[in-house]
C-alpha positions as CSV (number, residue, x, y, z in Angstrom):
1,V,-17.8,16.6,-17.7
2,F,-14.1,16.9,-19.6
3,G,-14.3,13.6,-20.0
4,F,-17.7,13.4,-21.6
5,F,-15.9,15.9,-24.5
6,I,-12.7,14.0,-24.5
7,F,-14.6,10.8,-25.4
8,N,-17.4,12.8,-28.3
9,I,-14.0,14.1,-29.7
10,L,-12.2,10.9,-30.1
11,G,-15.2,9.3,-31.7
12,Y,-16.6,6.6,-28.7
13,D,-19.7,6.9,-26.9
14,P,-19.8,9.5,-23.9
15,G,-22.1,7.8,-22.5
16,K,-21.0,3.9,-22.8
17,A,-17.4,5.0,-22.1
18,L,-18.5,7.0,-18.6
19,Y,-20.8,4.1,-17.8
20,H,-18.0,1.4,-18.0
21,F,-15.4,4.2,-16.0
22,F,-18.1,4.6,-13.2
23,L,-20.9,2.4,-13.2
24,S,-20.0,-1.1,-14.3
25,P,-17.7,-2.1,-11.7
26,L,-20.6,-1.3,-9.4
27,S,-22.8,-3.7,-11.3
28,R,-22.3,-7.0,-9.8
29,L,-21.5,-8.4,-6.0
30,D,-18.4,-10.2,-7.6
31,K,-17.0,-6.4,-8.6
32,I,-17.6,-4.6,-5.6
33,A,-15.5,-7.2,-4.1
34,D,-12.9,-6.2,-6.3
35,L,-12.8,-2.7,-6.1
36,F,-12.1,-3.4,-2.3
37,V,-8.9,-5.7,-3.4
38,K,-8.0,-3.2,-5.8
39,A,-7.9,-0.1,-2.8
40,C,-6.9,-2.3,0.0
41,P,-3.3,-1.6,-0.3
42,L,-4.0,1.9,-1.4
43,M,-5.8,2.5,2.3
44,I,-2.9,0.9,4.0
45,I,-0.8,2.9,2.4
46,G,-2.6,6.2,2.1
47,T,-3.1,5.9,5.9
48,G,0.8,6.0,6.6
49,L,1.1,8.7,4.3
50,V,-1.6,10.4,6.0
51,L,0.7,10.4,9.6
52,C,3.5,11.5,7.9
53,F,2.0,14.6,5.7
54,R,-0.2,15.9,8.6
55,A,3.4,16.4,10.3
56,N,4.4,18.3,7.0
57,I,6.9,15.1,6.8
58,W,6.8,14.2,3.0
59,N,7.5,11.0,2.4
60,I,7.4,10.1,-1.2
61,G,9.0,6.5,-1.1
62,A,6.1,4.3,0.0
63,E,6.4,2.3,-3.4
64,G,10.0,1.4,-2.5
65,Q,8.7,0.6,1.4
66,L,5.9,-1.5,-0.2
67,M,8.7,-3.7,-2.2
68,M,11.2,-4.0,1.0
69,G,8.3,-5.2,2.8
70,A,7.4,-7.7,0.4
71,V,11.0,-8.9,0.5
72,F,11.4,-9.2,4.2
73,A,8.1,-11.5,4.1
74,G,8.8,-13.4,1.1
75,G,12.2,-14.1,2.6
76,L,10.6,-15.9,5.5
77,A,7.8,-17.7,3.5
78,L,10.7,-19.2,0.6
79,S,13.0,-20.1,3.7
80,F,10.2,-22.2,4.7
81,P,8.9,-24.0,1.7
82,N,7.1,-26.8,3.5
83,N,5.9,-24.7,6.5
84,Q,2.3,-25.3,7.2
85,S,1.9,-23.7,10.7
86,I,-0.6,-20.7,11.6
87,L,2.1,-19.0,12.7
88,L,3.9,-18.1,9.5
89,L,1.5,-15.8,8.5
90,P,1.6,-13.8,11.2
91,F,5.5,-13.5,11.3
92,M,5.4,-12.8,7.6
93,A,2.9,-9.3,8.2
94,I,5.6,-8.6,11.1
95,L,8.6,-9.0,8.9
96,G,6.9,-7.3,6.0
97,F,6.1,-4.1,8.5
98,L,9.6,-3.9,9.7
99,G,10.9,-4.2,6.1
100,G,9.3,-1.1,5.2
101,A,9.9,1.1,8.4
102,L,13.3,-0.2,8.5
103,W,13.7,1.4,4.8
104,A,11.6,4.4,6.1
105,L,14.2,5.3,8.9
106,I,17.3,5.5,6.4
107,P,15.8,8.8,5.1
108,A,14.3,9.6,8.5
109,I,17.8,9.3,10.2
110,L,19.5,11.2,7.2
111,K,17.2,14.4,7.8
112,I,17.4,14.5,11.3
113,K,21.2,13.9,11.4
114,F,22.2,15.8,8.0
115,R,19.1,17.7,7.2
116,T,19.0,16.3,3.9
117,N,15.4,16.9,1.9
118,E,13.4,13.2,2.6
119,I,11.4,13.9,-0.8
120,L,14.6,13.3,-2.7
121,V,15.3,10.5,-0.6
122,T,12.6,8.7,-0.3
123,L,12.2,9.0,-3.9
124,M,15.8,7.7,-4.5
125,L,15.5,4.8,-2.3
126,T,12.3,3.6,-4.1
127,Y,14.8,2.9,-7.5
128,V,16.9,1.4,-4.9
129,A,14.8,-1.2,-4.0
130,S,13.1,-2.0,-7.0
131,L,16.8,-2.8,-8.4
132,F,17.0,-5.0,-5.3
133,I,14.2,-7.1,-5.7
134,D,14.5,-7.3,-9.6
135,W,18.1,-8.2,-8.6
136,L,17.0,-10.9,-6.1
137,V,14.5,-12.8,-8.4
138,R,16.6,-12.9,-11.3
139,G,19.6,-14.4,-9.0
140,P,19.8,-15.9,-6.0
141,W,16.2,-16.4,-5.5
142,R,15.2,-17.1,-8.8
143,S,13.1,-20.9,-8.8
144,P,14.8,-23.3,-10.6
145,T,11.5,-24.4,-12.4
146,S,10.7,-20.8,-13.7
147,F,11.9,-22.1,-16.8
148,G,14.1,-18.4,-16.5
149,F,11.9,-16.0,-16.2
150,P,12.3,-14.2,-13.0
151,L,10.1,-15.7,-10.7
152,T,10.7,-17.1,-7.2
153,E,9.1,-20.3,-6.3
154,Y,5.3,-20.0,-4.9
155,Y,5.1,-19.2,-0.8
156,P,4.0,-21.9,1.0
157,E,0.1,-22.7,1.4
158,A,0.4,-21.1,5.0
159,G,2.0,-18.2,3.8
160,L,-1.1,-16.8,1.8
161,I,-3.8,-14.8,2.6
162,S,-7.0,-16.8,1.9
163,K,-10.3,-15.2,0.5
164,I,-13.1,-14.6,2.6
165,Y,-15.8,-17.1,2.7
166,F,-19.1,-16.2,3.5
167,P,-22.0,-19.1,4.4
168,G,-24.3,-19.9,1.8
169,I,-22.8,-17.8,-1.0
170,G,-19.3,-18.7,-0.8
171,N,-16.3,-16.9,-2.0
172,I,-17.2,-13.1,-3.6
173,G,-14.9,-12.5,-6.4
174,Q,-11.3,-12.4,-5.0
175,L,-12.0,-10.6,-1.9
176,H,-9.2,-11.6,1.1
177,W,-8.7,-10.9,4.5
178,G,-6.0,-8.5,3.9
179,V,-9.1,-6.1,3.2
180,S,-10.5,-6.4,6.3
181,V,-6.9,-5.5,7.9
182,A,-7.2,-2.5,5.5
183,I,-10.3,-1.0,7.2
184,L,-8.8,-1.9,10.7
185,V,-5.7,0.3,9.9
186,C,-8.0,3.0,8.7
187,I,-10.0,2.9,11.8
188,L,-7.3,2.6,14.3
189,C,-5.1,5.6,12.8
190,W,-7.6,7.8,12.9
191,F,-8.8,7.2,16.7
192,T,-4.9,7.6,17.1
193,M,-4.9,10.9,15.2
194,E,-8.2,12.4,16.9
195,K,-8.1,10.6,20.6
196,T,-4.5,10.1,21.9
197,I,-1.8,11.9,23.2
198,F,0.1,10.6,20.4
199,G,-2.0,11.9,18.0
200,F,-1.9,15.5,19.3
201,Q,1.8,15.2,18.7
202,F,1.7,14.2,15.3
203,K,-0.6,16.9,14.1
204,L,1.5,19.6,16.6
205,I,4.4,18.6,14.9
206,G,3.1,19.6,11.5
207,D,1.1,22.9,13.0
208,S,3.7,24.0,15.3
209,P,7.1,22.4,16.2
210,Q,8.0,25.3,18.4
211,A,4.8,24.4,20.1
212,L,6.0,20.6,20.2
213,R,9.2,21.5,21.8
214,F,7.4,24.1,24.4
215,S,5.3,21.2,25.5
216,G,8.2,18.9,26.1
217,F,8.6,16.6,22.9
218,N,11.2,15.6,20.7
219,E,10.9,16.5,17.2
220,S,13.4,14.0,16.5
221,N,11.9,11.3,17.6
222,T,8.3,12.1,16.6
223,T,9.8,12.0,13.1
224,L,11.6,8.7,13.4
225,V,8.0,7.3,14.9
226,L,6.7,8.7,12.3
227,F,8.8,7.3,9.2
228,F,8.3,4.2,11.3
229,I,5.1,3.4,11.0
230,S,4.6,5.1,7.5
231,G,7.0,3.0,6.1
232,G,6.1,0.2,8.1
233,L,2.5,0.4,6.6
234,A,4.2,0.6,3.4
235,G,5.6,-2.5,3.7
236,L,2.3,-4.4,5.0
237,A,0.8,-3.7,2.3
238,G,3.5,-5.2,-0.1
239,M,3.1,-8.2,2.2
240,I,-0.4,-8.7,2.2
241,E,-0.5,-7.7,-2.0
242,V,1.9,-10.4,-2.7
243,S,0.7,-13.3,-0.7
244,A,-3.2,-12.3,-1.0
245,N,-2.9,-12.0,-5.1
246,I,0.5,-13.1,-6.4
247,G,2.2,-16.2,-4.3
248,Q,5.7,-15.5,-5.3
249,L,8.0,-12.5,-5.7
250,Q,8.6,-11.1,-9.2
251,P,10.2,-7.9,-10.9
252,N,6.8,-5.9,-10.9
253,I,4.5,-6.7,-7.8
254,S,2.9,-3.4,-7.3
255,F,1.2,-1.5,-10.1
256,G,2.3,2.0,-8.3
257,Y,0.5,1.7,-4.9
258,G,2.9,3.8,-3.3
259,F,2.8,6.6,-5.6
260,T,-1.2,6.4,-6.7
261,A,-1.7,6.3,-2.3
262,I,-0.2,10.5,-2.0
263,I,-3.4,11.0,-4.0
264,V,-5.7,8.8,-2.0
265,A,-4.3,10.5,1.4
266,F,-4.9,14.2,-0.5
267,L,-7.9,13.4,-1.7
268,A,-9.2,12.0,2.3
269,R,-7.8,15.6,3.2
270,L,-5.3,13.8,5.1
271,N,-8.1,12.1,7.3
272,P,-7.5,8.5,8.2
273,A,-10.8,7.4,8.6
274,A,-11.6,9.2,4.6
275,V,-8.8,7.2,2.9
276,I,-11.4,4.6,3.0
277,I,-13.9,6.2,0.6
278,S,-10.6,7.5,-1.0
279,G,-9.1,4.6,-1.7
280,L,-12.0,3.1,-2.9
281,L,-13.0,6.0,-5.6
282,I,-9.3,5.8,-7.0
283,A,-9.6,1.9,-7.4
284,L,-13.1,2.6,-9.0
285,I,-11.3,4.5,-11.4
286,E,-8.3,2.2,-11.8
287,V,-11.1,-0.7,-12.4
288,G,-13.3,1.3,-14.6
289,G,-10.6,2.5,-16.9
290,D,-9.5,-0.8,-17.6
291,S,-13.4,-1.8,-18.4
292,A,-13.9,1.0,-20.5
293,Q,-10.6,0.2,-22.5
294,I,-11.9,-3.3,-22.9
295,A,-15.5,-2.2,-23.5
296,L,-14.5,0.0,-26.0
297,A,-11.9,-1.7,-28.5
């Protein structure tokens, strides 16, 4: 409603603007597919953040964890430029998860040992990760054929996530197999939170740490596990984003997905299953915003 008046004040047709914001991205099958592609990293990171936030652990540095996951996975791909093994991509996913997880363990350990504020530490480590990947692509990992631009070599074919092919239809937009991984992550985390003792443990640390201790669970170990999973999922999102959409490392591999995923998590009311819907909604707004800028320029 406010947007209607804002567009009118700016001299644009409000109806046309809102159409391009909310309806144009849904007008064709390939555009809908591209919404899922845009939402893919938001779903994966948002799910990891839900786990932390439900436990009153404030991991604000998913953006940096995403970058470190991309670095770990990219390091493997660039180390084997001629590798055509089907095992390359799974190992890249594992290393991507570990990269983000290990980066998240730094604030986790500092929080447990020295009672530091995880908001500040995770946020500051984001800028460390950003500078680290920038140094890599401008220095030791820069491609000699990049004409001086800060780019690495392209990943081998085996290190790229392929587009989903539908029999009789072919590829739909940029839809890739990473999207199915994102949806699976959301469903598995929902099942874990709602149906397992681990999920009960995660919720208990947020609702009542004292009850957690009386139940025989270790608060420090639970904190470490939550940071590990949350950071790992952010790292996995980084690996998928680069392997599916970019194909090489560069200074800017994320469009603020780690920060936007915070909105996704809270919009889903900290429900991993609802992250699928909130991720698509935020993707719709982002894609629609780009569409409106182009159409109304």
